[in-house]
PASEBA-1860 file (N, C-alpha, C; in nm, 3 decimals):
! residues 323
1> XXXXXXXX> -2.134/0.048/2.094/-2.313/0.054/2.030/-2.280/-0.089/1.957 ~ -2.409/-0.138/1.960/-2.399/-0.258/1.906/-2.524/-0.308/1.795 ~ -2.554/-0.183/1.749/-2.649/-0.194/1.608/-2.561/-0.242/1.512 ~ -2.639/-0.345/1.430/-2.584/-0.353/1.301/-2.562/-0.292/1.216 ~ -2.429/-0.269/1.121/-2.413/-0.166/1.041/-2.463/-0.202/0.901 ~ -2.544/-0.113/0.836/-2.568/-0.120/0.724/-2.511/-0.039/0.627 ~ -2.438/-0.113/0.541/-2.367/-0.031/0.450/-2.419/0.047/0.372 ~ -2.362/0.158/0.294/-2.436/0.268/0.229/-2.474/0.189/0.094
9> XXXXXXXX> -2.570/0.185/0.032/-2.607/0.157/-0.079/-2.492/0.169/-0.210 ~ -2.482/0.326/-0.202/-2.364/0.344/-0.301/-2.209/0.287/-0.250 ~ -2.106/0.282/-0.316/-2.029/0.261/-0.282/-1.942/0.370/-0.234 ~ -1.830/0.297/-0.126/-1.755/0.418/-0.061/-1.652/0.503/-0.198 ~ -1.589/0.619/-0.139/-1.524/0.683/-0.217/-1.392/0.623/-0.283 ~ -1.352/0.480/-0.249/-1.235/0.431/-0.306/-1.278/0.338/-0.442 ~ -1.402/0.317/-0.467/-1.457/0.247/-0.597/-1.566/0.189/-0.569 ~ -1.626/0.127/-0.662/-1.717/0.061/-0.676/-1.722/-0.094/-0.615
17> XXXXXXXX> -1.632/-0.175/-0.647/-1.624/-0.304/-0.633/-1.489/-0.314/-0.547 ~ -1.454/-0.375/-0.433/-1.354/-0.386/-0.391/-1.253/-0.499/-0.440 ~ -1.132/-0.459/-0.427/-1.043/-0.588/-0.461/-1.023/-0.711/-0.346 ~ -0.965/-0.805/-0.413/-0.950/-0.916/-0.338/-0.812/-0.875/-0.246 ~ -0.799/-0.921/-0.105/-0.671/-0.897/-0.022/-0.581/-0.958/-0.139 ~ -0.447/-0.857/-0.115/-0.337/-0.936/-0.190/-0.272/-1.073/-0.125 ~ -0.250/-1.150/-0.242/-0.173/-1.269/-0.191/-0.030/-1.273/-0.119 ~ -0.033/-1.363/-0.032/0.095/-1.366/0.037/0.171/-1.477/0.085
25> XXXXXXXX> 0.286/-1.501/0.128/0.347/-1.597/0.173/0.425/-1.551/0.317 ~ 0.440/-1.693/0.364/0.515/-1.696/0.494/0.666/-1.669/0.464 ~ 0.743/-1.578/0.517/0.885/-1.526/0.487/0.955/-1.561/0.613 ~ 1.062/-1.662/0.624/1.143/-1.701/0.727/1.243/-1.583/0.759 ~ 1.225/-1.563/0.858/1.338/-1.432/0.913/1.425/-1.491/1.056 ~ 1.512/-1.401/1.078/1.606/-1.467/1.210/1.522/-1.448/1.310 ~ 1.410/-1.367/1.322/1.363/-1.357/1.449/1.220/-1.438/1.439 ~ 1.203/-1.515/1.333/1.060/-1.604/1.304/0.999/-1.590/1.187
33> XXXXXXXX> 0.914/-1.631/1.134/0.837/-1.617/1.044/0.728/-1.519/1.036 ~ 0.703/-1.454/0.959/0.608/-1.328/0.899/0.552/-1.367/0.805 ~ 0.390/-1.344/0.804/0.325/-1.347/0.651/0.307/-1.218/0.608 ~ 0.336/-1.193/0.479/0.372/-1.089/0.388/0.269/-1.098/0.256 ~ 0.215/-0.983/0.239/0.118/-0.979/0.116/0.189/-0.860/0.024 ~ 0.164/-0.874/-0.100/0.248/-0.807/-0.190/0.170/-0.791/-0.327 ~ 0.155/-0.659/-0.344/0.070/-0.618/-0.478/0.166/-0.614/-0.610 ~ 0.125/-0.629/-0.700/0.211/-0.643/-0.825/0.248/-0.483/-0.851
41> XXXXXXXX> 0.384/-0.469/-0.915/0.454/-0.352/-0.900/0.527/-0.344/-1.034 ~ 0.509/-0.203/-1.083/0.582/-0.148/-1.196/0.713/-0.148/-1.191 ~ 0.792/-0.186/-1.304/0.924/-0.218/-1.303/0.989/-0.125/-1.268 ~ 0.975/0.010/-1.241/1.028/0.108/-1.158/1.015/0.171/-1.019 ~ 0.881/0.093/-0.983/0.848/0.129/-0.876/0.953/0.124/-0.752 ~ 0.902/0.230/-0.653/0.984/0.231/-0.514/0.962/0.125/-0.437 ~ 1.023/0.064/-0.334/0.985/0.001/-0.230/0.904/0.051/-0.136 ~ 0.799/-0.002/-0.068/0.731/0.050/0.049/0.688/-0.084/0.128
49> XXXXXXXX> 0.704/-0.050/0.262/0.649/-0.159/0.352/0.544/-0.078/0.448 ~ 0.438/-0.172/0.466/0.315/-0.107/0.541/0.304/-0.200/0.666 ~ 0.293/-0.129/0.780/0.285/-0.211/0.892/0.155/-0.143/0.986 ~ 0.078/-0.257/1.010/-0.074/-0.218/1.051/-0.052/-0.196/1.200 ~ -0.181/-0.206/1.284/-0.193/-0.147/1.401/-0.243/-0.246/1.488 ~ -0.275/-0.225/1.627/-0.308/-0.320/1.739/-0.448/-0.396/1.680 ~ -0.443/-0.545/1.662/-0.581/-0.599/1.616/-0.589/-0.638/1.458 ~ -0.510/-0.560/1.405/-0.507/-0.543/1.242/-0.430/-0.651/1.170
57> XXXXXXXX> -0.417/-0.622/1.068/-0.321/-0.735/0.984/-0.324/-0.640/0.848 ~ -0.236/-0.737/0.723/-0.189/-0.680/0.626/-0.312/-0.650/0.549 ~ -0.425/-0.715/0.541/-0.530/-0.673/0.477/-0.591/-0.532/0.503 ~ -0.560/-0.477/0.607/-0.588/-0.308/0.613/-0.551/-0.242/0.522 ~ -0.458/-0.275/0.450/-0.396/-0.192/0.338/-0.414/-0.223/0.198 ~ -0.508/-0.350/0.187/-0.503/-0.371/0.060/-0.558/-0.270/-0.051 ~ -0.665/-0.161/-0.002/-0.691/-0.064/-0.126/-0.603/0.036/-0.110 ~ -0.546/0.073/-0.032/-0.448/0.189/-0.051/-0.298/0.123/-0.115
65> XXXXXXXX> -0.263/0.001/-0.080/-0.150/-0.071/-0.158/-0.219/-0.050/-0.334 ~ -0.362/-0.101/-0.356/-0.364/-0.098/-0.479/-0.392/0.051/-0.550 ~ -0.401/0.135/-0.496/-0.402/0.285/-0.558/-0.236/0.333/-0.571 ~ -0.174/0.307/-0.472/-0.007/0.350/-0.469/0.046/0.281/-0.578 ~ 0.032/0.157/-0.581/0.080/0.073/-0.681/0.092/0.123/-0.839 ~ -0.017/0.176/-0.848/-0.052/0.226/-0.959/0.046/0.362/-1.030 ~ 0.039/0.390/-1.154/0.132/0.500/-1.208/0.041/0.608/-1.169 ~ 0.093/0.729/-1.103/0.016/0.879/-1.095/0.024/0.942/-1.209
73> XXXXXXXX> -0.109/0.952/-1.276/-0.149/1.006/-1.394/-0.177/1.146/-1.379 ~ -0.166/1.206/-1.258/-0.172/1.352/-1.222/-0.069/1.435/-1.245 ~ -0.080/1.535/-1.205/0.020/1.666/-1.212/0.137/1.655/-1.129 ~ 0.120/1.551/-1.022/0.227/1.563/-0.935/0.348/1.464/-0.964 ~ 0.293/1.352/-1.075/0.400/1.250/-1.101/0.493/1.189/-1.014 ~ 0.386/1.162/-0.882/0.448/1.070/-0.758/0.507/0.960/-0.802 ~ 0.574/0.881/-0.732/0.652/0.764/-0.781/0.552/0.647/-0.750 ~ 0.514/0.537/-0.818/0.451/0.430/-0.804/0.533/0.331/-0.670
81> XXXXXXXX> 0.442/0.253/-0.605/0.519/0.195/-0.505/0.495/0.036/-0.533 ~ 0.614/-0.017/-0.494/0.645/-0.147/-0.461/0.587/-0.191/-0.351 ~ 0.442/-0.244/-0.322/0.376/-0.249/-0.178/0.386/-0.376/-0.105 ~ 0.457/-0.378/0.001/0.459/-0.525/0.079/0.395/-0.468/0.221 ~ 0.306/-0.553/0.274/0.245/-0.539/0.436/0.254/-0.659/0.494 ~ 0.300/-0.689/0.603/0.323/-0.771/0.670/0.234/-0.792/0.762 ~ 0.224/-0.941/0.831/0.119/-0.953/0.966/0.241/-0.923/1.054 ~ 0.208/-0.865/1.157/0.283/-0.861/1.291/0.293/-1.012/1.347
89> XXXXXXXX> 0.409/-1.069/1.414/0.386/-1.184/1.467/0.256/-1.172/1.564 ~ 0.173/-1.296/1.562/0.064/-1.299/1.637/-0.069/-1.269/1.561 ~ -0.036/-1.193/1.473/-0.137/-1.120/1.411/-0.176/-1.179/1.257 ~ -0.285/-1.169/1.200/-0.315/-1.213/1.082/-0.289/-1.383/1.061 ~ -0.180/-1.390/0.941/-0.152/-1.548/0.930/-0.017/-1.550/0.987 ~ 0.074/-1.447/1.072/0.193/-1.510/1.136/0.190/-1.554/1.259 ~ 0.263/-1.638/1.264/0.270/-1.731/1.404/0.314/-1.634/1.499 ~ 0.309/-1.655/1.650/0.347/-1.565/1.727/0.511/-1.573/1.724
97> XXXXXXXX> 0.564/-1.481/1.793/0.701/-1.501/1.795/0.769/-1.601/1.871 ~ 0.886/-1.656/1.838/0.938/-1.748/1.915/0.972/-1.746/2.033 ~ 0.997/-1.631/2.067/1.046/-1.600/2.236/0.949/-1.534/2.309 ~ 0.803/-1.513/2.255/0.720/-1.478/2.321/0.718/-1.305/2.342 ~ 0.775/-1.261/2.277/0.809/-1.107/2.305/0.725/-1.017/2.224 ~ 0.639/-0.951/2.262/0.563/-0.873/2.196/0.582/-0.720/2.201 ~ 0.688/-0.692/2.281/0.728/-0.541/2.304/0.754/-0.482/2.143 ~ 0.741/-0.344/2.171/0.752/-0.275/2.035/0.880/-0.288/1.955
105> XXXXXXXX> 0.997/-0.306/2.075/1.096/-0.302/1.981/1.132/-0.412/1.918 ~ 1.074/-0.536/1.968/1.097/-0.671/1.905/1.005/-0.640/1.789 ~ 0.874/-0.578/1.756/0.794/-0.556/1.659/0.889/-0.504/1.540 ~ 0.973/-0.398/1.593/1.053/-0.321/1.523/1.155/-0.407/1.439 ~ 1.230/-0.487/1.522/1.340/-0.600/1.488/1.275/-0.698/1.367 ~ 1.142/-0.722/1.386/1.101/-0.823/1.269/1.051/-0.754/1.164 ~ 0.999/-0.618/1.160/1.019/-0.523/1.027/1.146/-0.504/0.963 ~ 1.228/-0.449/1.055/1.380/-0.440/0.989/1.441/-0.569/0.927
113> XXXXXXXX> 1.395/-0.684/1.009/1.482/-0.809/0.949/1.366/-0.828/0.807 ~ 1.244/-0.790/0.793/1.189/-0.821/0.621/1.257/-0.716/0.549 ~ 1.274/-0.599/0.593/1.353/-0.522/0.509/1.475/-0.564/0.457 ~ 1.572/-0.604/0.534/1.688/-0.655/0.502/1.675/-0.813/0.441 ~ 1.595/-0.880/0.457/1.566/-1.006/0.422/1.520/-0.943/0.244 ~ 1.453/-0.847/0.202/1.420/-0.840/0.071/1.536/-0.755/-0.008 ~ 1.655/-0.706/0.094/1.738/-0.635/0.036/1.731/-0.533/-0.091 ~ 1.624/-0.443/-0.037/1.577/-0.334/-0.128/1.566/-0.216/-0.070
121> XXXXXXXX> 1.665/-0.144/-0.021/1.630/-0.045/0.078/1.701/0.090/0.016 ~ 1.641/0.203/0.074/1.567/0.245/0.180/1.405/0.233/0.117 ~ 1.322/0.204/0.221/1.195/0.190/0.171/1.121/0.320/0.215 ~ 0.985/0.329/0.155/0.881/0.426/0.214/0.817/0.337/0.313 ~ 0.830/0.399/0.445/0.774/0.323/0.544/0.647/0.394/0.587 ~ 0.559/0.298/0.622/0.398/0.343/0.660/0.368/0.268/0.763 ~ 0.307/0.337/0.865/0.218/0.271/0.974/0.133/0.320/1.038 ~ 0.035/0.234/1.108/-0.076/0.284/1.126/-0.117/0.271/1.258
129> XXXXXXXX> -0.151/0.362/1.380/-0.177/0.307/1.497/-0.052/0.257/1.557 ~ -0.069/0.151/1.609/0.054/0.075/1.716/0.184/0.073/1.609 ~ 0.144/0.030/1.461/0.238/0.017/1.354/0.305/0.156/1.318 ~ 0.237/0.288/1.361/0.297/0.397/1.332/0.398/0.412/1.427 ~ 0.398/0.379/1.581/0.466/0.369/1.668/0.598/0.285/1.638 ~ 0.576/0.188/1.572/0.688/0.079/1.542/0.755/0.145/1.402 ~ 0.677/0.207/1.306/0.771/0.255/1.214/0.843/0.402/1.275 ~ 0.797/0.446/1.371/0.872/0.566/1.419/1.023/0.525/1.488
137> XXXXXXXX> 1.017/0.396/1.573/1.128/0.342/1.625/1.238/0.287/1.504 ~ 1.186/0.239/1.375/1.255/0.202/1.284/1.325/0.329/1.204 ~ 1.245/0.426/1.202/1.292/0.546/1.125/1.420/0.612/1.226 ~ 1.371/0.595/1.350/1.466/0.681/1.455/1.610/0.598/1.457 ~ 1.608/0.495/1.455/1.732/0.387/1.481/1.791/0.337/1.392 ~ 1.728/0.309/1.249/1.782/0.262/1.148/1.737/0.363/1.041 ~ 1.784/0.459/1.021/1.767/0.566/0.932/1.818/0.540/0.787 ~ 1.914/0.441/0.785/1.947/0.410/0.646/1.854/0.313/0.574
145> XXXXXXXX> 1.760/0.267/0.652/1.649/0.147/0.580/1.531/0.246/0.515 ~ 1.539/0.368/0.573/1.387/0.456/0.571/1.396/0.588/0.463 ~ 1.358/0.599/0.328/1.354/0.692/0.264/1.251/0.790/0.297 ~ 1.133/0.762/0.305/1.041/0.862/0.362/0.937/0.774/0.486 ~ 0.873/0.855/0.567/0.794/0.794/0.656/0.637/0.864/0.671 ~ 0.541/0.761/0.664/0.393/0.802/0.665/0.335/0.717/0.763 ~ 0.246/0.824/0.865/0.228/0.760/0.979/0.085/0.813/0.975 ~ -0.038/0.723/0.993/-0.155/0.735/0.993/-0.214/0.726/1.109
153> XXXXXXXX> -0.255/0.830/1.192/-0.304/0.798/1.328/-0.209/0.731/1.442 ~ -0.076/0.774/1.438/0.029/0.698/1.508/0.004/0.714/1.662 ~ 0.012/0.588/1.712/-0.009/0.581/1.852/0.100/0.622/1.918 ~ 0.134/0.760/1.937/0.234/0.845/2.005/0.184/0.899/2.116 ~ 0.258/0.896/2.232/0.196/0.898/2.385/0.111/1.031/2.401 ~ -0.017/1.021/2.463/-0.093/1.128/2.468/-0.190/1.073/2.586 ~ -0.137/1.144/2.696/-0.220/1.090/2.828/-0.354/1.174/2.863 ~ -0.397/1.222/2.784/-0.512/1.297/2.775/-0.648/1.211/2.802
161> XXXXXXXX> -0.723/1.200/2.899/-0.826/1.079/2.909/-0.925/1.098/2.807 ~ -0.921/0.951/2.726/-1.047/0.918/2.638/-1.088/0.762/2.650 ~ -1.212/0.768/2.605/-1.319/0.664/2.677/-1.185/0.530/2.596 ~ -1.160/0.542/2.462/-1.131/0.398/2.411/-0.997/0.375/2.443 ~ -0.898/0.486/2.464/-0.766/0.451/2.517/-0.761/0.391/2.667 ~ -0.874/0.422/2.734/-0.878/0.420/2.900/-0.922/0.261/2.871 ~ -0.995/0.226/2.756/-1.057/0.082/2.749/-0.942/-0.020/2.737 ~ -0.843/0.038/2.674/-0.725/-0.065/2.613/-0.637/-0.072/2.710
169> XXXXXXXX> -0.619/0.036/2.833/-0.552/0.010/2.933/-0.628/-0.104/3.024 ~ -0.787/-0.069/3.050/-0.836/-0.192/3.111/-0.804/-0.305/3.089 ~ -0.782/-0.336/2.950/-0.764/-0.460/2.881/-0.635/-0.537/2.921 ~ -0.566/-0.454/2.932/-0.405/-0.462/2.950/-0.374/-0.483/3.084 ~ -0.471/-0.471/3.156/-0.450/-0.467/3.332/-0.426/-0.643/3.320 ~ -0.339/-0.672/3.415/-0.328/-0.844/3.444/-0.470/-0.882/3.498 ~ -0.467/-1.004/3.437/-0.604/-1.062/3.486/-0.751/-1.008/3.427 ~ -0.717/-0.853/3.418/-0.869/-0.826/3.367/-0.909/-0.876/3.221
177> XXXXXXXX> -0.774/-0.862/3.136/-0.799/-0.867/2.993/-0.855/-1.004/2.981 ~ -0.797/-1.114/3.002/-0.839/-1.233/2.980/-0.985/-1.265/3.005 ~ -1.024/-1.189/3.130/-1.156/-1.189/3.149/-1.293/-1.123/3.076 ~ -1.204/-1.023/2.987/-1.311/-0.931/2.926/-1.288/-0.986/2.767 ~ -1.170/-1.078/2.725/-1.188/-1.123/2.594/-1.274/-1.260/2.612 ~ -1.275/-1.327/2.711/-1.352/-1.448/2.725/-1.516/-1.384/2.703 ~ -1.538/-1.277/2.778/-1.674/-1.240/2.742/-1.701/-1.191/2.640 ~ -1.602/-1.098/2.543/-1.624/-1.095/2.419/-1.678/-1.184/2.305
185> XXXXXXXX> -1.576/-1.306/2.353/-1.579/-1.386/2.271/-1.734/-1.460/2.240 ~ -1.820/-1.459/2.346/-1.921/-1.532/2.366/-2.022/-1.396/2.287 ~ -1.980/-1.310/2.248/-2.080/-1.232/2.122/-2.069/-1.282/1.995 ~ -2.163/-1.269/1.942/-2.129/-1.324/1.770/-2.031/-1.247/1.705 ~ -1.956/-1.329/1.584/-1.874/-1.248/1.555/-1.907/-1.130/1.457 ~ -2.049/-1.143/1.409/-2.097/-1.010/1.323/-2.094/-0.910/1.428 ~ -2.132/-0.904/1.546/-2.186/-0.797/1.648/-2.004/-0.754/1.698 ~ -1.917/-0.839/1.715/-1.811/-0.780/1.769/-1.730/-0.724/1.645
193> XXXXXXXX> -1.742/-0.776/1.518/-1.697/-0.668/1.404/-1.759/-0.541/1.388 ~ -1.900/-0.544/1.413/-1.996/-0.398/1.403/-1.925/-0.338/1.499 ~ -1.916/-0.373/1.614/-1.846/-0.285/1.757/-1.706/-0.223/1.708 ~ -1.627/-0.304/1.643/-1.511/-0.247/1.597/-1.516/-0.143/1.480 ~ -1.595/-0.182/1.396/-1.605/-0.068/1.301/-1.659/0.069/1.340 ~ -1.742/0.054/1.434/-1.800/0.196/1.499/-1.680/0.261/1.578 ~ -1.621/0.169/1.634/-1.488/0.238/1.683/-1.397/0.321/1.578 ~ -1.394/0.256/1.511/-1.260/0.286/1.410/-1.289/0.365/1.283
201> XXXXXXXX> -1.409/0.360/1.257/-1.458/0.463/1.140/-1.533/0.553/1.193 ~ -1.540/0.700/1.127/-1.604/0.791/1.133/-1.751/0.754/1.069 ~ -1.769/0.708/0.971/-1.868/0.666/0.919/-1.893/0.528/0.877 ~ -1.922/0.462/0.969/-1.920/0.299/0.898/-2.004/0.247/0.789 ~ -2.068/0.345/0.730/-2.141/0.318/0.619/-2.050/0.311/0.499 ~ -1.897/0.364/0.510/-1.845/0.337/0.388/-1.779/0.230/0.397 ~ -1.771/0.161/0.496/-1.719/-0.022/0.476/-1.818/-0.055/0.424 ~ -1.750/-0.114/0.253/-1.829/-0.187/0.194/-1.865/-0.337/0.236
209> XXXXXXXX> -2.014/-0.403/0.166/-2.041/-0.517/0.265/-1.926/-0.620/0.221 ~ -1.861/-0.620/0.101/-1.767/-0.723/0.095/-1.626/-0.709/0.216 ~ -1.591/-0.572/0.219/-1.508/-0.544/0.365/-1.534/-0.604/0.489 ~ -1.661/-0.567/0.481/-1.717/-0.614/0.635/-1.737/-0.788/0.635 ~ -1.760/-0.837/0.518/-1.767/-0.985/0.536/-1.631/-1.044/0.538 ~ -1.536/-0.969/0.504/-1.398/-1.015/0.489/-1.372/-1.018/0.659 ~ -1.390/-0.902/0.706/-1.375/-0.868/0.846/-1.408/-0.955/0.949 ~ -1.534/-1.013/0.937/-1.624/-1.091/1.028/-1.543/-1.265/0.999
217> XXXXXXXX> -1.514/-1.282/0.891/-1.455/-1.402/0.854/-1.325/-1.395/0.917 ~ -1.233/-1.295/0.906/-1.114/-1.298/1.024/-1.149/-1.325/1.139 ~ -1.262/-1.260/1.214/-1.262/-1.279/1.356/-1.298/-1.408/1.367 ~ -1.395/-1.492/1.297/-1.410/-1.661/1.291/-1.289/-1.704/1.303 ~ -1.198/-1.687/1.209/-1.069/-1.774/1.203/-0.988/-1.746/1.346 ~ -0.983/-1.632/1.379/-0.891/-1.568/1.479/-0.935/-1.655/1.607 ~ -1.096/-1.626/1.625/-1.120/-1.743/1.708/-1.070/-1.881/1.752 ~ -1.043/-1.944/1.614/-1.016/-2.086/1.626/-0.849/-2.081/1.692
225> XXXXXXXX> -0.810/-1.979/1.658/-0.661/-1.986/1.728/-0.608/-1.955/1.876 ~ -0.568/-2.064/1.946/-0.555/-2.063/2.069/-0.481/-1.907/2.123 ~ -0.400/-1.865/2.044/-0.331/-1.802/2.075/-0.347/-1.620/2.066 ~ -0.475/-1.635/1.993/-0.506/-1.510/1.939/-0.539/-1.367/2.056 ~ -0.593/-1.432/2.179/-0.643/-1.332/2.257/-0.511/-1.272/2.324 ~ -0.407/-1.392/2.338/-0.288/-1.378/2.401/-0.216/-1.262/2.342 ~ -0.219/-1.273/2.229/-0.146/-1.181/2.114/-0.186/-1.052/2.140 ~ -0.307/-1.027/2.132/-0.385/-0.884/2.143/-0.368/-0.825/2.291
233> XXXXXXXX> -0.384/-0.929/2.400/-0.353/-0.861/2.544/-0.210/-0.830/2.548 ~ -0.095/-0.883/2.510/0.020/-0.875/2.530/0.093/-0.743/2.462 ~ 0.026/-0.730/2.317/0.067/-0.615/2.264/0.008/-0.514/2.303 ~ -0.121/-0.506/2.337/-0.176/-0.378/2.430/-0.101/-0.353/2.531 ~ -0.081/-0.454/2.619/0.017/-0.416/2.724/0.163/-0.350/2.675 ~ 0.229/-0.393/2.614/0.352/-0.356/2.533/0.321/-0.215/2.517 ~ 0.185/-0.175/2.429/0.212/-0.023/2.412/0.152/0.071/2.488 ~ 0.071/0.013/2.611/0.074/0.083/2.708/0.189/0.129/2.797
241> XXXXXXXX> 0.283/0.026/2.792/0.404/0.052/2.878/0.453/0.167/2.800 ~ 0.471/0.167/2.682/0.544/0.262/2.610/0.477/0.407/2.605 ~ 0.366/0.400/2.649/0.289/0.566/2.664/0.343/0.600/2.792 ~ 0.360/0.507/2.900/0.422/0.541/3.041/0.583/0.569/3.009 ~ 0.639/0.565/2.925/0.776/0.564/2.933/0.796/0.715/2.904 ~ 0.934/0.760/2.965/0.947/0.922/2.961/1.110/0.903/2.928 ~ 1.138/1.040/2.865/1.282/1.060/2.857/1.336/1.002/2.733 ~ 1.491/0.940/2.746/1.515/0.861/2.629/1.469/0.734/2.598
249> XXXXXXXX> 1.469/0.741/2.500/1.380/0.586/2.452/1.225/0.628/2.445 ~ 1.175/0.696/2.497/1.018/0.747/2.457/0.994/0.729/2.303 ~ 0.879/0.722/2.282/0.807/0.733/2.165/0.857/0.866/2.089 ~ 0.811/0.973/2.168/0.836/1.106/2.125/0.976/1.150/2.142 ~ 1.058/1.101/2.180/1.244/1.127/2.184/1.269/1.062/2.052 ~ 1.225/0.931/2.032/1.226/0.864/1.903/1.176/0.963/1.780 ~ 1.087/1.021/1.798/1.023/1.098/1.668/1.100/1.230/1.646 ~ 1.200/1.261/1.742/1.285/1.362/1.743/1.420/1.357/1.694
257> XXXXXXXX> 1.446/1.176/1.678/1.553/1.160/1.598/1.550/1.134/1.479 ~ 1.407/1.155/1.419/1.403/1.074/1.286/1.442/1.183/1.167 ~ 1.530/1.161/1.094/1.580/1.261/0.987/1.504/1.229/0.886 ~ 1.437/1.112/0.838/1.362/1.092/0.715/1.261/1.209/0.677 ~ 1.207/1.228/0.546/1.076/1.328/0.535/0.964/1.241/0.583 ~ 0.885/1.338/0.668/0.783/1.234/0.725/0.647/1.323/0.729 ~ 0.556/1.229/0.686/0.432/1.280/0.696/0.322/1.219/0.763 ~ 0.239/1.274/0.861/0.155/1.251/0.967/0.018/1.280/0.954
265> XXXXXXXX> -0.076/1.184/0.923/-0.213/1.172/0.877/-0.298/1.163/0.998 ~ -0.393/1.247/1.060/-0.510/1.236/1.162/-0.630/1.218/1.079 ~ -0.732/1.148/1.149/-0.863/1.174/1.100/-0.941/1.255/1.223 ~ -0.995/1.354/1.172/-1.059/1.464/1.284/-1.151/1.393/1.362 ~ -1.225/1.256/1.335/-1.304/1.214/1.427/-1.243/1.070/1.432 ~ -1.128/1.084/1.492/-1.062/0.957/1.548/-1.074/0.975/1.698 ~ -1.147/0.822/1.740/-1.166/0.813/1.887/-1.039/0.736/1.939 ~ -0.968/0.698/1.937/-0.850/0.622/1.952/-0.759/0.703/1.984
273> XXXXXXXX> -0.664/0.778/1.885/-0.577/0.883/1.868/-0.605/1.021/1.896 ~ -0.588/1.089/1.938/-0.652/1.224/1.929/-0.585/1.294/1.826 ~ -0.667/1.353/1.789/-0.591/1.425/1.631/-0.538/1.565/1.658 ~ -0.546/1.608/1.788/-0.479/1.745/1.846/-0.334/1.708/1.850 ~ -0.269/1.574/1.846/-0.158/1.558/1.873/-0.083/1.569/1.738 ~ -0.139/1.586/1.642/-0.074/1.624/1.495/-0.003/1.771/1.520 ~ -0.028/1.830/1.596/0.024/1.994/1.638/0.160/1.950/1.706 ~ 0.171/1.829/1.785/0.311/1.811/1.850/0.399/1.736/1.729
281> XXXXXXXX> 0.324/1.647/1.649/0.380/1.586/1.571/0.467/1.663/1.478 ~ 0.396/1.760/1.423/0.466/1.874/1.323/0.570/1.972/1.378 ~ 0.565/1.983/1.528/0.668/2.014/1.589/0.802/1.955/1.613 ~ 0.777/1.796/1.652/0.877/1.722/1.671/0.952/1.658/1.562 ~ 0.894/1.588/1.446/0.959/1.526/1.353/1.059/1.650/1.287 ~ 1.172/1.633/1.283/1.259/1.747/1.187/1.201/1.797/1.082 ~ 1.171/1.670/1.001/1.136/1.726/0.857/0.986/1.681/0.858 ~ 0.918/1.749/0.923/0.760/1.641/0.920/0.647/1.752/0.859
289> XXXXXXXX> 0.559/1.698/0.806/0.437/1.794/0.768/0.331/1.692/0.863 ~ 0.226/1.753/0.910/0.130/1.707/0.966/-0.006/1.726/0.913 ~ -0.125/1.690/0.889/-0.234/1.718/0.826/-0.378/1.640/0.909 ~ -0.473/1.672/0.928/-0.608/1.615/0.976/-0.695/1.628/0.866 ~ -0.762/1.473/0.819/-0.824/1.474/0.728/-1.006/1.478/0.776 ~ -1.054/1.587/0.719/-1.188/1.569/0.774/-1.302/1.462/0.786 ~ -1.410/1.449/0.887/-1.451/1.350/0.903/-1.433/1.201/0.835 ~ -1.296/1.179/0.930/-1.218/1.059/0.935/-1.192/1.013/1.040
297> XXXXXXXX> -1.183/0.864/1.065/-1.160/0.819/1.194/-1.046/0.758/1.219 ~ -0.999/0.652/1.239/-0.876/0.575/1.320/-0.777/0.512/1.181 ~ -0.854/0.468/1.101/-0.815/0.409/0.993/-0.832/0.477/0.833 ~ -0.790/0.594/0.858/-0.793/0.637/0.720/-0.769/0.573/0.593 ~ -0.670/0.474/0.607/-0.653/0.426/0.465/-0.733/0.325/0.415 ~ -0.822/0.263/0.528/-0.924/0.192/0.501/-1.076/0.262/0.455 ~ -1.094/0.355/0.557/-1.202/0.429/0.528/-1.220/0.553/0.410 ~ -1.080/0.617/0.392/-1.082/0.712/0.271/-0.931/0.697/0.204
305> XXXXXXXX> -0.916/0.564/0.155/-0.807/0.570/0.104/-0.729/0.652/-0.008 ~ -0.842/0.679/-0.083/-0.840/0.794/-0.189/-0.775/0.934/-0.085 ~ -0.846/0.962/-0.024/-0.746/1.113/0.059/-0.611/1.073/0.090 ~ -0.587/0.946/0.157/-0.465/0.907/0.222/-0.398/0.931/0.074 ~ -0.417/0.858/-0.026/-0.326/0.839/-0.149/-0.311/0.972/-0.235 ~ -0.412/1.063/-0.191/-0.374/1.200/-0.279/-0.261/1.292/-0.175 ~ -0.251/1.235/-0.034/-0.178/1.331/0.056/-0.043/1.268/0.012 ~ -0.033/1.129/0.028/0.082/1.042/-0.019/0.162/1.070/-0.137
313> XXXXXXXX> 0.070/1.095/-0.223/0.159/1.150/-0.374/0.192/1.267/-0.343 ~ 0.121/1.392/-0.328/0.179/1.505/-0.308/0.296/1.493/-0.234 ~ 0.330/1.448/-0.077/0.419/1.433/-0.049/0.534/1.376/-0.086 ~ 0.520/1.266/-0.157/0.620/1.185/-0.243/0.682/1.254/-0.349 ~ 0.599/1.335/-0.413/0.642/1.404/-0.535/0.705/1.525/-0.496 ~ 0.682/1.591/-0.397/0.772/1.694/-0.294/0.905/1.640/-0.296 ~ 0.904/1.532/-0.201/1.037/1.468/-0.202/1.115/1.441/-0.327 ~ 1.053/1.417/-0.401/1.125/1.370/-0.523/1.191/1.516/-0.608
321> XXX> 1.104/1.603/-0.606/1.170/1.731/-0.654/1.276/1.767/-0.565 ~ 1.263/1.780/-0.437/1.362/1.829/-0.355/1.488/1.753/-0.338 ~ 1.517/1.604/-0.392/1.596/1.523/-0.406/1.611/1.408/-0.250
END
């Protein structure tokens, strides 16, 4: 759809005035530099790391990080979190990976390097979409680093045909992706932003005008980078390749290895990741719980951070009680 999105006159459920994206800095790692945004934390807050999805960035977590970094004044008494979100190499303000490797294993290595650099683990690891797949790999193979795992619409393989995933596969095809990206860049940034919001949100009106303006500005900025299209295509190709993998080393096999308590959150109106995979996730993760949020799309932490905060606090409080 190409109609311009008209945000609702009333604010979304997560507040009347959105906060500015958290400030960040480039952090040097053995695998290259990554840009990391950090929210202010309480003295006794527990460390948490947030990993965005394909085409996203650390600002996808702004509102959720704001809520989770605050003390829980409800009956649950869930721990406050010391929240950090990184831009994966090639996205946001992070430069491209020095070795040009956009595979999910390389992405996981960057997140692991950041956690080890901060030297404050185990962390509460949170991932959305492709970031959920990356977080699953980390939890499976470095359980020492992960206290709990929260996955929001994780990109775990599901080969049932759906329009948007099929579109991703097409963009990832050799030669085709660059042609499609070239044609897309001829559209105004506002139109491209609204098309993305329509894909990601169940109710696009819940995106506040300030958030939409931020997204448009980011599209314009990314257009000026010579590598932005390549980073998106190569990352999409890597994700499609993971979907095709079978047996040991596959994402579902990794999910079965995860020992950390796991919360999987899906949106009932997700157009990218089929919410019916929540049932498989509940069966596969050893210590997992899956929920489906009604009338929510692919980026629940952006569309309804209040609901995600509620689910996460209940989950984290239960983990604290159980030890």
